[in-house]
C-alpha positions in Angstrom: -23.9 8.6 -0.5 -23.8 7.7 3.2 -23.3 9.0 6.8 -20.9 7.6 9.3 -20.6 3.8 8.6 -22.9 4.0 5.5 -20.4 6.5 4.3 -17.5 4.2 4.4 -19.9 1.4 3.1 -20.5 3.8 -0.1 -16.8 4.2 -0.4 -16.2 0.4 0.0 -18.7 -0.4 -2.9 -16.9 2.1 -5.2 -13.4 0.6 -4.1 -14.4 -3.0 -4.8 -16.8 -2.4 -7.6 -15.4 0.7 -9.5 -17.0 -0.6 -12.8 -20.3 0.1 -11.2 -19.6 2.9 -8.7 -17.8 6.1 -9.3 -18.9 8.9 -7.1 -19.1 8.9 -3.5 -20.4 11.4 -0.8 -19.8 10.7 2.7 -20.5 12.8 5.9 -18.1 11.5 8.7 -17.3 8.4 7.1 -16.2 5.7 9.4 -12.6 5.1 7.9 -11.7 3.4 11.3 -11.3 0.0 12.4 -15.0 -0.8 12.9 -16.1 -3.9 11.3 -18.8 -6.6 12.2 -18.5 -9.4 11.7 -14.8 -9.5 11.9 -12.9 -10.2 8.5 -9.4 -11.5 8.8 -8.6 -10.4 5.4 -8.9 -6.6 6.6 -8.1 -7.0 10.2 -8.2 -3.3 10.7 -11.4 -2.6 8.9 -11.6 0.6 7.0 -8.5 1.9 8.7 -6.6 -0.3 6.1 -7.6 1.9 3.4 -5.1 4.5 4.4 -3.0 3.1 6.9 -1.1 -0.4 8.0 -2.6 -2.4 10.6 -1.6 -1.4 14.0 -2.8 -4.4 16.0 -0.8 -7.4 17.1 1.7 -9.0 14.7 0.1 -11.7 12.7 0.2 -12.7 8.9 -1.5 -9.9 6.7 -4.0 -11.8 4.6 -6.0 -10.9 1.7 -8.8 -12.6 -0.1 -7.7 -13.8 -3.7 -10.2 -15.7 -5.8 -12.3 -16.3 -2.3 -9.3 -17.7 -0.6 -7.3 -15.9 2.3 -3.9 -15.8 1.4 -0.9 -13.6 2.6 -0.4 -10.3 1.1 2.6 -9.1 -0.6 4.1 -6.9 0.6 2.8 -7.4 4.2 0.9 -4.6 5.8 0.5 -2.2 2.9 -2.6 -0.2 3.0 -5.2 -0.6 0.2 -5.3 2.9 -1.5 -1.5 3.4 -1.7 -0.8 -0.2 -2.9 -3.5 -0.3 -5.6 -3.6 1.2 -8.9 -5.7 4.4 -9.2 -9.5 3.7 -9.5 -12.1 5.8 -11.2 -13.5 7.1 -8.2 -14.5 10.7 -7.2 -14.9 11.2 -3.5 -16.2 14.2 -1.5 -16.3 13.7 2.3 -15.9 15.7 5.4 -15.1 15.4 9.1 -15.4 17.7 12.1 -12.6 18.6 14.5 -15.0 17.1 17.3 -16.0 14.1 15.3 -16.4 11.3 17.8 -13.7 10.7 20.3 -10.3 9.4 20.8 -8.6 8.1 22.7 -11.3 5.9 24.0 -10.1 3.6 27.0 -12.3 0.6 26.1 -10.7 0.7 22.5 -7.0 0.8 22.9 -6.0 -0.3 19.3 -5.0 3.1 17.8 -7.5 2.7 14.9 -10.7 4.7 16.1 -10.0 8.3 15.7 -12.5 9.6 13.2 -10.8 12.8 12.6 -7.2 11.4 12.0 -8.6 8.6 9.9 -10.3 11.0 7.5 -7.2 13.3 7.3 -5.0 10.2 6.4 -7.6 9.0 3.7 -7.4 12.5 2.2 -3.5 12.4 2.3 -3.3 9.0 0.6 -6.1 10.0 -2.1 -3.9 13.1 -2.9 -0.7 11.1 -3.0 -2.4 8.8 -5.6 -3.9 11.7 -7.7 -7.6 10.8 -7.0 -10.4 13.4 -7.6 -11.5 14.2 -4.2 -12.9 16.9 -2.0 -12.1 16.9 1.6 -13.5 19.4 4.2 -12.2 19.6 7.6 -14.8 21.5 9.5 -14.2 23.6 12.6 -16.7 23.1 15.7 -18.5 20.3 13.9 -19.5 17.0 15.4 -20.0 13.6 13.9 -22.5 13.7 11.0 -23.0 17.5 11.9 -26.4 18.6 10.7 -25.5 22.1 10.0 -22.5 21.1 7.9 -24.8 18.8 5.9 -27.2 21.5 5.3 -24.5 23.9 4.1 -22.4 21.7 2.0 -24.7 19.2 0.5 -26.0 21.1 -2.7 -22.3 22.1 -3.6 -21.1 18.5 -2.9 -23.5 17.2 -5.3 -22.6 19.6 -7.9 -18.9 18.9 -7.5 -19.6 15.0 -7.6 -21.4 15.4 -11.0 -20.2 18.5 -12.8 -17.7 17.7 -15.5 -16.8 14.3 -14.2 -16.3 11.8 -17.2 -17.9 8.6 -17.4 -15.0 5.8 -17.6 
């Protein structure tokens, strides 16, 4: 479970270690290009879960056996290009969740609302078990939304979900 950056960190743990983590609950997960330190294997940070890199053209790299190597095909987002993993994901974003466009971050990969909508779309396309709430009049990690949704979200994550 996580809020904002820890929400995408929770998803990242499940994505890269699905044998250990299967259920993820995230409030306003940071599915954008927000990484530090910079990792050339995922130039767009979490944006690359759902969408291709939108930055300057350079070789698209991945880590294979601890070594940076060109990816094939280049620029393919992680969720659409990988086999479906045993992950159940509940998350929400508000229609007022952070802000974009931000003139100091002109890369096109920092819209929290859009990034979560795109994540929901690619999860649906791959047949994942997920629940996505788009909440009107809600801000980033919106406390009233958390208070209203946390009990039902926890029930949904655990109820009837088989252990792989």
